[in-house]
C-alpha positions, 0 to 999 in steps of 0.5 A: 305864297310859296307852299312849304318854302317858309322854312327856307326863308325863316331859316335864313334869318337864324342860320350862321353863315359859313365863312370862306377860309383856306382849310382842309382838303379831301380826296375822292375818286373825282379829285380833291376838294379844298374846303374851308373852316369856321370855328369848330367845323369844316365845310366842303361846298358845291360837290357835284354828285350827278352830271348836269341835267341839261340839254338831252338830260333834261327830263331824264334820270340823273347820271352819276358824276363820272368826270375828274374835276382835279381840284375843286374849290369847296368854299364857293356856294353852289347855285340853287336849282331853277326856281321862282319865276326863272330869275333864280338858280340854274339847271346845273345844280345837282351839288351837295354840301358836307359839314364835319367837326374840325376835330374828329375821333379816329372812328368814323362818325355817324352821318345825317343827310338833310333834304331841304323843303320848299314845296318841291319847287324852292330851296337849296342845300345852303339856303337858310339851312346850312346845318352849321349850328346843328353840327356845332351843337353835336360837338358841344354835346360830345355827339359829333356827326357829319352832315350832308345837305343835298340839292335836287331838281325842283318844280317842273324840272324835277316833278312834272307830271303827265303821261309823257313823263311815264318812265321819267317821272319823279326826277327830284326823288331820283336825284335824292337817291343818287345823292344818297348813293354818293354818300355811301360811296364817298362819305368815309373820305370825310370821316363819316360812316356810310353804315350809320346814315340817317336821312332828315328833312323838313316839310317837302324834304320830310315828305321826300324822306318818307318817299325814300323809305318806300322806293323800290318796295321799301328797299333801303339798299343800305343807304340809311338806317333811320329817318327823321321827319319834321312837318311832313310825312305821307303825301297821298298822290294820284298817278303821274298820268291821272287826268288831274296830273295831265292837266298840269302838263297840258297847261304848261305845254300851252303856256310855253307855246309847245302845244303845236309841236309834234313832240311836246316833251321834246319841245319843252326839253329844248326851251330856255330854262328861264322861259320854261320855269316862268311858265311852270311857276305861273301855275303855282301862283294861281287859285287852283294851286294855292293852299296845299293843292300843288302842281308839282309833287312826287306822283306814282309811276307804275312803269317801274318799281322806283315809286310805283304806288301812292305812299298810303298804298305802299304803307298799307301793303307793308312795303317800307324800309324797316328803320327807326322813325322820329316824326313830328309836327307843329300844332298849327301846321295849316295856318300859313296855307290858309292865309292864301285863301282869304276869299273863303268866308262862308261854309259853302265856299270852304266846302266847294274849295276843298272839293276841288282838290279831289276830282271824282270824290267831291262828295267825300271831300264835303263830308270830311269838311262837315266833320269840322265844326263851323263854330266861328273858329273856336275849334280851329287853328291856331288851336286853343285860342277861342274866338281870337285869331280868326283872320277871315270868315273861315280861316281857322276852320280852313287852317285846321283842315289843311293842316290835317290833310297835309301833315297831322293825319299823314304823320299819324297814318304813317306811324300807325302803319309802321310803329309795330314793326320798327321803333317810332317816336313822335312829337307835337310842337306847340312852342309858339302857342299864344304868341302870334295869330298863326300859332305854332305855324308850319316850319317854326320847329325848324327855325329853332332846330337850325338856329344857335338859340339856347331856348327850351324849344331849341334845346329840345329839337336839337338834342332829341334830333342829335341823339337820334342821329347818333344812336337811333334813339332820342333818349340816347344821350340822356334826358336831362332838363328840359328834355323828358323821356321820349316814349315809343309810339305804338298803335295801342299807345300812341304817345307824343312828346308835347314840345312847349315854350317852357317845358315838355310834357306827354300827351296822346295822339288822339285829337280830332279822332272823328275826322281822322277816322273818316279820312283814314278809311277813305284815304285813297279818295283823298290823293292830291 
């Protein structure tokens, strides 16, 4: 199972495809982009924002695209970045997609920059999340905006750890940052307001957005004024040169045949991209990197200020962008990831498995596990289903732990650290409660967000998000049914909107308080 990739796959089934037609043109410094149109929207695909990160630029910081492309056919879908077993995508992939209303007012429109999910190893700007339905919905609501969907280096190409990468780590985050700079410099030509940008992501894309608020000590540098985080927030991480991180690098070097090289990084740099990716992908399919124990993710690199400390430490130090936040999760975030561990049938297996995530802190991990009742799944995820849905011995208990460790607790920790300094709003989506064995699983909120559906869950997700994009307040365009007034989330009163299948209610973000208290007090010991 590809961690965090479900959203991209599910979105592909619901997002309306962009039709290719002759249409509008936009001129920027690099040339003229000839786009297309579909109904009430116009689109411009495959716009390069960085030089191709190939050859000597592999494993290097991205460089701004400084060539003149003359006229660019903006109706062709850009290739994905290299992913899967190497048979999908290419290295020359640092492109973005712009979607705008076909009819626009004279004033510049608010902008949302979307960062796709996919476990930091999969997905793309148009891979099931082209944004068309959301832009169309904004037009229908009288809240038009411009959407930019970006691509960034994935897997080993974008997030390879190891001491050899010190100074050149987190290249995927650097690609995202350069894309945001491109938006600042160019979006006005498309009718967007560079001073009214919100960043928005799902899953790994949401975690990336959180990281963007921490880069350079939290200096947003005028690149965005708000952030929407959907099923992804803080991802506590070990340094890029930690022994656990180094093991990923050393294993990759061994599997590519670069182990005997005098310069292993240069050897990796000179490999065929498909050969490198095939070896890199092999790590993700193995027991030690299933669940949420990713080999490739943003890891702190103390060599400069870009991303120098773990996100939990940055938040605790107050080093974050002071911008409004809309953050939410699905109720049963962990069920998809627990499915990959069907061998965990006893409490002892479960305890030992979670302990492998946190080398040096195995006892703390086991203590955390012990705080989740071993009750035949009654208190596990999907929640509120009693004895039903326990696919294998420890499935529901494991799903509860994984969902908390990767999503629920991280969202709560983030909000508790920032919500007394910036406006915060938070939700818990339970729209699929009781409808399937996985409950309201990871990504199920994103499925309806990017669809053309008019169900209560779809209206809720879309209207709250569009209001936040355009006004920085989910209540900004009113709260007519099925919406309700979205309360501000504060440390003293952590209120949530509970998004359900047929209505919305208010609730408190205080569930599993005992487990959260232990985790948050020991968060530095629970870094991946």
